[in-house]
C-alpha positions as CSV (number, residue, x, y, z in Angstrom):
1,M,142.8,-56.3,-41.7
2,P,143.8,-56.1,-38.0
3,L,140.7,-56.6,-35.8
4,R,139.8,-53.6,-33.8
5,P,138.8,-54.1,-30.2
6,R,135.0,-53.9,-30.0
7,R,133.9,-51.0,-28.0
8,T,131.3,-51.5,-25.4
9,R,129.2,-48.8,-24.0
10,P,129.7,-48.6,-20.2
11,R,126.7,-49.7,-18.2
12,P,125.2,-46.9,-16.0
13,E,125.5,-47.7,-12.3
14,S,122.4,-49.0,-10.9
15,T,120.6,-46.5,-8.7
16,T,118.8,-49.2,-6.8
17,L,121.9,-50.9,-5.2
18,P,122.5,-48.1,-2.6
19,F,118.7,-48.2,-1.6
20,R,118.8,-52.0,-1.5
21,G,121.8,-51.9,0.8
22,L,120.2,-49.3,2.9
23,F,117.1,-51.4,3.3
24,I,119.2,-54.6,4.1
25,G,121.3,-52.6,6.7
26,A,118.0,-51.1,8.3
27,G,116.6,-54.5,8.5
28,L,119.8,-56.0,10.1
29,L,119.9,-53.1,12.6
30,A,116.2,-53.6,13.4
31,C,116.9,-57.3,14.0
32,G,119.8,-56.5,16.2
33,C,118.0,-54.0,18.2
34,L,115.1,-56.5,18.7
35,A,117.7,-59.2,19.8
36,V,119.4,-56.8,22.2
37,A,115.9,-55.8,23.6
38,L,114.8,-59.4,24.0
39,G,118.1,-60.5,25.5
40,A,118.0,-57.5,28.0
41,H,114.5,-58.5,28.9
42,W,115.6,-62.0,29.5
43,Y,118.8,-61.2,31.3
44,G,117.1,-58.7,33.4
45,G,114.6,-61.3,34.5
46,A,117.5,-63.7,35.2
47,L,119.1,-61.1,37.3
48,R,116.0,-60.6,39.3
49,L,115.6,-64.4,39.9
50,A,119.3,-64.7,40.6
51,G,119.0,-68.6,40.1
52,Q,115.8,-68.8,42.1
53,S,112.7,-70.5,40.7
54,E,109.0,-69.8,41.3
55,Q,108.1,-73.2,39.8
56,R,106.1,-75.3,42.2
57,V,106.4,-78.5,40.2
58,P,106.9,-81.4,42.6
59,L,110.3,-83.3,42.2
60,D,110.7,-86.8,43.4
61,I,114.2,-87.1,45.0
62,L,115.7,-90.3,46.3
63,I,118.4,-89.9,49.2
64,G,119.5,-93.4,50.2
65,D,116.3,-95.3,51.4
66,D,114.2,-92.1,51.7
67,H,112.0,-90.9,49.0
68,L,111.2,-87.1,49.2
69,R,108.7,-85.2,47.1
70,L,109.7,-81.4,47.1
71,P,108.4,-78.4,45.1
72,A,111.3,-76.9,42.8
73,N,111.0,-73.4,44.4
74,M,112.0,-74.8,47.8
75,I,115.3,-76.2,46.4
76,R,118.0,-73.6,46.9
77,F,120.6,-74.6,44.2
78,E,119.6,-74.7,40.5
79,D,121.6,-77.9,39.8
80,Q,119.6,-79.8,42.5
81,R,116.3,-78.9,40.9
82,R,115.9,-82.4,39.2
83,A,114.1,-85.6,40.0
84,G,116.2,-88.8,40.7
85,M,118.8,-90.0,43.0
86,A,120.9,-87.5,45.0
87,E,123.4,-87.4,47.9
88,R,121.7,-84.3,49.4
89,V,119.2,-81.5,48.8
90,D,119.5,-78.1,50.1
91,L,116.4,-76.0,50.9
92,Y,115.6,-72.4,51.9
93,L,112.2,-71.8,53.5
94,A,110.5,-68.6,54.5
95,W,109.6,-68.6,58.3
96,P,107.1,-69.0,59.7
97,E,105.1,-69.9,56.4
98,L,107.7,-72.7,55.5
99,E,107.2,-72.0,51.9
100,G,109.7,-71.7,49.0
101,Y,110.6,-68.7,46.6
102,S,107.6,-66.8,45.2
103,A,106.8,-63.4,44.0
104,A,104.9,-62.6,47.2
105,L,107.9,-63.6,49.3
106,R,110.6,-62.3,47.1
107,S,111.8,-59.7,49.5
108,R,112.7,-62.3,52.0
109,F,114.9,-64.3,49.7
110,D,116.5,-61.2,48.0
111,A,118.0,-60.3,51.4
112,P,119.2,-63.6,52.9
113,D,120.8,-61.8,55.9
114,D,117.6,-60.1,56.9
115,Q,117.4,-61.6,60.3
116,G,114.8,-64.4,61.0
117,R,113.1,-64.4,57.7
118,L,114.7,-67.5,56.2
119,I,115.6,-71.0,57.4
120,F,118.2,-73.1,55.6
121,V,117.7,-76.9,55.6
122,Q,120.0,-79.7,54.3
123,L,118.8,-83.2,53.9
124,S,121.4,-85.9,53.5
125,Q,121.9,-89.6,54.3
126,S,122.8,-90.0,58.0
127,T,126.6,-90.6,58.6
128,M,126.3,-90.5,62.3
129,S,124.3,-92.8,64.7
130,R,123.4,-89.9,66.9
131,D,121.9,-86.5,66.1
132,M,122.9,-83.3,67.9
133,S,120.8,-83.9,71.0
134,G,122.1,-87.5,71.1
135,R,125.7,-86.3,71.0
136,V,125.4,-83.9,74.1
137,E,126.5,-86.6,76.7
138,P,129.1,-88.7,74.8
139,I,130.7,-85.9,72.9
140,Y,129.8,-82.2,73.9
141,R,130.3,-82.7,77.5
142,H,134.0,-83.3,77.0
143,L,134.2,-80.1,74.8
144,L,132.6,-77.7,77.4
145,E,134.5,-75.3,79.8
146,G,133.2,-73.1,82.5
147,P,129.9,-73.3,84.3
148,A,126.4,-73.5,82.7
149,R,124.6,-70.2,82.7
150,P,121.2,-69.0,81.8
151,G,121.0,-68.5,78.0
152,P,118.3,-66.9,75.6
153,A,114.8,-68.1,75.4
154,G,114.9,-70.3,78.6
155,L,117.8,-72.4,77.3
156,T,121.0,-73.2,79.3
157,A,124.2,-71.8,77.7
158,Q,127.6,-73.5,77.9
159,T,130.9,-72.4,76.3
160,L,132.7,-74.6,73.9
161,K,136.6,-75.0,74.4
162,K,138.5,-73.0,71.8
163,T,140.3,-76.1,71.0
164,S,136.9,-77.9,70.2
165,G,137.1,-76.6,66.5
166,F,133.7,-74.7,66.8
167,G,135.1,-71.3,67.1
168,E,133.0,-68.9,69.1
169,D,130.0,-71.2,69.2
170,V,127.9,-71.8,72.4
171,L,126.0,-74.9,73.1
172,L,122.4,-74.2,74.1
173,T,120.2,-77.1,75.7
174,G,116.7,-77.3,76.9
175,T,113.8,-79.7,77.2
176,D,111.0,-79.6,74.6
177,A,107.3,-80.1,75.2
178,D,107.7,-83.9,75.0
179,G,110.5,-83.9,77.7
180,A,113.2,-84.7,75.2
181,L,116.6,-83.1,75.2
182,Y,117.0,-80.1,72.7
183,A,120.5,-79.0,71.7
184,V,121.5,-76.3,69.4
185,R,124.9,-74.7,68.7
186,C,125.0,-70.9,68.1
187,A,127.4,-68.0,67.3
188,L,125.7,-65.4,69.6
189,P,126.3,-61.9,68.2
190,A,127.5,-59.2,70.3
191,A,124.9,-56.9,69.1
192,P,121.3,-57.7,67.7
193,G,122.2,-56.0,64.4
194,K,125.0,-58.4,63.7
195,T,122.7,-61.4,63.4
196,T,122.4,-63.6,60.3
197,N,120.0,-66.3,59.2
198,A,122.7,-68.9,60.0
199,D,123.8,-68.0,63.6
200,C,122.4,-71.3,65.0
201,Q,122.4,-74.8,63.6
202,R,121.0,-78.0,64.7
203,D,120.8,-81.6,63.2
204,V,118.0,-84.3,63.8
205,H,117.3,-87.6,62.3
206,V,114.3,-87.9,60.3
207,G,112.7,-90.5,57.9
208,R,114.4,-93.8,57.6
209,D,118.0,-92.7,57.5
210,L,118.0,-88.9,56.9
211,T,119.9,-86.1,58.7
212,M,118.1,-82.8,58.6
213,L,120.7,-80.0,59.3
214,Y,119.1,-76.7,59.7
215,R,120.4,-73.2,60.2
216,F,118.4,-70.2,61.5
217,S,118.9,-66.7,63.1
218,S,119.6,-66.4,66.8
219,Q,116.8,-63.8,66.8
220,L,114.4,-66.9,66.4
221,L,115.6,-68.7,69.4
222,P,112.4,-67.7,71.3
223,Q,110.6,-69.8,68.7
224,W,113.0,-72.9,68.9
225,Q,110.3,-75.3,69.8
226,A,108.0,-74.1,67.0
227,I,110.8,-74.4,64.4
228,D,112.0,-77.7,65.4
229,A,108.4,-79.0,65.4
230,G,107.4,-77.4,62.3
231,L,110.5,-78.6,60.3
232,R,109.8,-82.1,61.5
233,R,106.2,-81.9,60.4
234,F,107.4,-80.5,57.0
235,V,109.8,-83.3,56.2
236,S,107.5,-86.0,57.4
237,A,104.8,-84.7,55.1
238,S,107.4,-84.7,52.1
239,L,108.3,-88.3,52.6
240,I,106.7,-90.8,50.4
241,S,106.2,-94.1,51.9
242,D,106.7,-97.3,49.8
243,M,103.1,-98.2,50.1
244,S,101.8,-94.9,48.5
245,Q,104.5,-94.5,45.8
246,N,103.1,-93.8,42.4
247,D,104.6,-94.7,39.1
248,S,106.9,-91.7,39.1
249,G,108.3,-92.7,42.3
250,D,108.8,-96.4,41.3
251,A,110.6,-95.3,38.2
252,L,113.4,-93.5,40.2
253,R,114.6,-96.7,41.7
254,P,117.2,-98.8,39.7
């Protein structure tokens, strides 16, 4: 006899699958919403910090023969916030506190062009034998034109030649409390509202073989002596001498 195909009763569809899929979908959606929420929280915090750091952990940085110990929140660029050897380090400091980024000082750092509230400092190995004051006679004197005239904050102003390569900068000179020559180069704005935190720049030799280049607002020129002395003290306090190096400092050297 020919075999008849065996009939099978169709299985009823499971009523649990749609609900199971619904539960799985709801779970995935909840996880996704949580991830978005966490991501938004993290990203919002990152935007608020904008690459800045409130960490005060001290970092040991070697530039040439000079060993500096600096808190991370003073270092301007994120990729420089690491211990070890470096060609230079860039800092930003609130004036007059000479402190780095913090929640209390956030408004100063969030508006870098808010006149006179930040000072930008760059520390690097010296490439010239003379700092700015030492270059006045052998170099700057040959780049000046016109007579000297009274400048801001009791300083003497002299115009730099347009061919000097310094644009509209003016050389300001004076004598500090110790009788030493002070020199700073400034792009003096036509109106007070046009000032920035980098109108003026000056470089000095510090440490063993470091050049400290710093920039500040022309609105702070009345405080030029306090700024210069304060920054020198700050760097001096940040330098670690060979005699007082601890294990972490010694480990940085090859």
